[in-house]
N, C-alpha and C positions, 0 to 999 in steps of 0.2 A: 387203778385196776379194779375189776369187777368185785373181787372179794372184799374190797374196802368200801364198797357202796353202802348207803343206807338201805334198809329193807324196801322202802318206798321207791327209791331210785332203781334198785335192782328189778323190782316188779314192773316198773315203768319200762325199763329197757327190755325186759323179757317180753312184754306185750307189744313192743314196737315192731316196725318192719325190718329192723336190723337182724341179721342172722345170729348174732351173738350179743348177750348170752342166750343160750337155748336150753334144750332138754338136758344136756349133760350137766350144765351148771345147776339147773333145778334139781337134778338127781343128787348132786353133791350137797346142796342145801338141805334136802330132805334127810340125808344121812347125818349131816352136822347137827340138825335139830334133834335127831334121835340121840346122838352122843351128848348133847347139852342136857337133855332130859335125864339121861342116865346119871350125869353128874349132879343134877338137881336132887334126884332121889337119894343119891349117896350123901350129899352134903346135908340133907334134912334128916338123915339117919345117924350119921357120925356124931357121937357125943350125946345122943338122946338117951333118956332113961329107958331101960328095958332092951336096949340095943347094944349094950357094951360088948356082948360076945361076938358081934359081927363087925365091930369097928375096923379091925385090921383088914378084913376082907373087903369092906366097902371103900376103905382108903385106897387099896390097890385097884379096885374097879374105877374109882374116880380118876386116879392117875392115868390109867389106860384110856378112859373115855376122853380126857382132855387132849391126849396125844392124837386120838382118832379125830376129834373135832378139828384140831389144827390141820391134820392131813386132808380132811374133806374140804376145809376152807381153801386150802391150796389147790384142790382139784377143780374148784370153780374156774380159776384162771387157767389151769392146765387144759381144761376143755376148750377155752377160747383160743389158746395158743395152738392147740392141735388142729382145730377147725381152720384157723387162719393159714396154717402151714399147708393143709390140703388144698385150700382155695388158691394159695399162692403157687403151688405146684401145677395146678390145672391152668393157671394163667401164664405159664412160661411159654416162650416163643416155640413155634414148631414149623418153621419155614424150611429147614433143611433136615436131612436124615440124622445128622448129629444132634440137632436141637430136639428132634422128636425122641431120640433115644434118651437124652438127658432128662427131658420132661417126663417120659414114662417111668424112668428110674426114680425121679423125685416124687412122683405121685405115689408110687408103691411104698417108698420109704415113709412118706407122710401118712399114708393109710395105716401102716403098721404102728406108728406112734399114736395115731388117733384111735387105734384099737386097744393099745396098752394103757392109755390114759384112763378111759372109763373102766377098764379091768381093775386098775388100782382102786378106783372108787367102789367097785363091786366088792372087793376084798375088805376094804375098810368098813363098808356097811355091814358086811357079814360079821365082822368082829364086834361091831356095835350091837348087833342082834344077840350075840353071845353074852355081852355084858348086860344087856337088858334082862336076860334070864336071871343073872345074879341079883340085879336090882329088884326084880319081881319076887324072887325067893326070899331075900333078906332085908329088903327095904322097909322103911317106915310105912305102916299101914295107912297113915293119914294122907300119904301121897302116892299110894300104890298104883292108882290109875295112870299116873304119869309114866310109870314103867311100861304100861300097856301102850301109851301113845308113843313112847320111845321106840318100842319094837316095831310098831306099825310104820313109823316114819322111816326107820332104818330099812325095813323091808321094801317100802316104796322106793327109797333111794337105790337099793340094790337092783330091783327089777327094772327100774328106769335106766340105770347105767348099763345094765345088761343089753338093752335095746341098742345102745350106741356101739357096744362091742359087736353085736350081730350085724348092724348095717355097714360098718366099716370093714369087718372081716369078709363080708360078701364080695367086696370089690378087690380083695387081695389075690394076686395070682399065685403066690406061694401058699398052696393049699395046706401043706403040712403045718406051717405056722398058723394059718387061719383056723384050721380044725382043732389045733391044740388049745387055742384061746376059747373057742366055742365050747369045747368039751369041758374045760375048767369052769366056765360060767354056768353051763347046764348043771354040773354037779353042785355048785354053790346054790343055785336057784332051788334045787330039790331039797337040800339040807335046810336052807333058809325058810322055805315054806313050812316045813315040819316044825322047826324051832319057833317060828313066829306064832303059829297056832297054839303051840304048847304054852308059850309065855302068855299069850292073850287069855287062854283058858285059866291059867294060874291066877292072873289078875282078876278075872271075873269071879272066880271062886273066892278069892280073898275079899272082894267087895261084897260078895253075897248075892250075886246077880246071875 
């Protein structure tokens, strides 16, 4: 599976003419990198002198970041499965009215799944952004720049996954379903933009730049 590929293999596959892995997988990787960096900051703070007061907080942050990293790694393959399901539905026979109806229903069901898969990645990336804020606020100053990289990576993953929500939702005929997902993503995008800039500025201030 794609999630178990080495980084070099994944990037080679990403650059190839094959349709998967694609942008959805890349978005999940960006989010997972953000989560990993949050854990790095936490692990390099826990147990260090002068940071005893934040130990429990950062242990909790680390535990949540690890769960989110695992979720985003799963999202890499979920994106491939969702895309293949859509393509499989479009490839169904349509010689008779019955086949056409079955194909149309299958396409719509696959598109809904292909909308919900990146939406889960959007939500996971958003949670990573929130954890990045805690890492930036309480983390070891020697690695505080990594909290900034974490939030930027998570925000890139969120915004990228959002594009996959939008493109699949556009083709869904159940507009109530589609608009609900779009509205949720737009709300998260707005909050994420504000939080990301806040964390970035916190990091810059602590760096003294």
